[in-house]
C-alpha distance (Angstrom), angle and dihedral (degrees) to the residues before:
residue distance angle dihedral
M1 . . .
I2 3.81 . .
F3 3.81 90.4 .
A4 3.81 91.4 55.4
F5 3.81 90.6 50.5
C6 3.82 91.3 52.2
I7 3.80 91.6 51.8
F8 3.79 90.7 47.6
I9 3.81 94.3 57.6
M10 3.81 98.4 35.3
H11 3.80 93.4 83.0
D12 3.82 88.1 48.2
F13 3.81 87.6 51.8
H14 3.80 91.7 51.1
L15 3.81 91.3 54.4
A16 3.82 91.2 43.5
N17 3.81 89.4 53.9
E18 3.81 91.0 51.0
I19 3.82 91.7 48.8
V20 3.82 92.7 48.5
K21 3.81 91.0 49.2
I22 3.81 91.9 52.4
A23 3.82 92.4 43.3
R24 3.82 91.2 52.9
E25 3.81 91.5 48.2
E26 3.82 91.0 50.8
A27 3.80 91.5 45.7
Q28 3.79 90.6 53.0
K29 3.83 91.6 48.7
N30 3.81 89.2 52.4
G31 3.81 97.0 44.8
L32 3.80 96.4 -109.5
L33 3.79 115.4 149.9
K34 3.80 95.6 -173.1
I35 3.79 131.8 28.7
D36 3.80 113.3 -141.1
K37 3.80 100.5 172.7
I38 3.77 139.5 11.2
T39 3.79 127.6 -169.1
I40 3.78 120.0 -153.3
E41 3.79 133.1 -175.4
L42 3.80 110.3 -145.3
G43 3.77 127.3 -169.9
D44 3.78 127.7 -172.4
I45 3.79 100.1 -65.6
I46 3.80 116.7 179.5
E47 3.80 119.3 -159.5
H48 3.80 123.6 171.1
G49 3.81 89.8 -6.3
E50 3.82 95.1 -56.1
S51 3.80 132.3 97.8
I52 3.79 118.3 -117.1
S53 3.79 104.1 -106.8
P54 3.84 116.3 -137.5
E55 3.81 89.6 -144.6
N56 3.81 94.2 51.1
L57 3.79 91.0 43.7
E58 3.81 91.1 53.0
Y59 3.82 91.0 46.8
N60 3.81 92.5 50.4
I61 3.80 93.4 46.4
N62 3.80 88.2 53.7
L63 3.81 90.7 51.1
L64 3.79 88.8 56.8
M65 3.80 99.6 35.2
P66 3.81 120.1 7.6
C67 3.80 107.2 -136.5
Q68 3.77 141.0 115.6
V69 3.81 110.3 -73.0
Q70 3.78 124.0 -161.3
V71 3.80 116.5 -169.5
K72 3.80 117.4 -168.1
S73 3.80 118.3 -165.9
I74 3.80 116.5 -127.6
K75 3.79 135.4 175.9
G76 3.75 119.5 -99.0
N77 3.77 134.0 41.0
T78 3.77 101.3 -76.5
W79 3.78 141.8 87.6
K80 3.79 134.0 -144.6
L81 3.79 135.0 -166.6
V82 3.81 99.0 -130.7
S83 3.79 102.0 -179.5
I84 3.77 147.0 -16.1
E85 3.78 126.7 -152.0
G86 3.76 127.2 -165.7
E87 3.75 148.1 115.0
């Protein structure tokens, strides 16, 4: 049962890692030293037969970069980093 849970959130972790990488790049371009909040639009993305869960995505982003995460549901099968806030 634990193995199945790990597989379920691994694809969420992969997307979280990609989002964090892009957020850090954008923060650096804009002179931010710390990211306090990110806002993401998330559609119905299926990876390995499972939908990306907004809750798991938020959890995994926080594992990689503790900050406030806002996930807005959108139509379609895509995602978008909408904004980052920080200092």
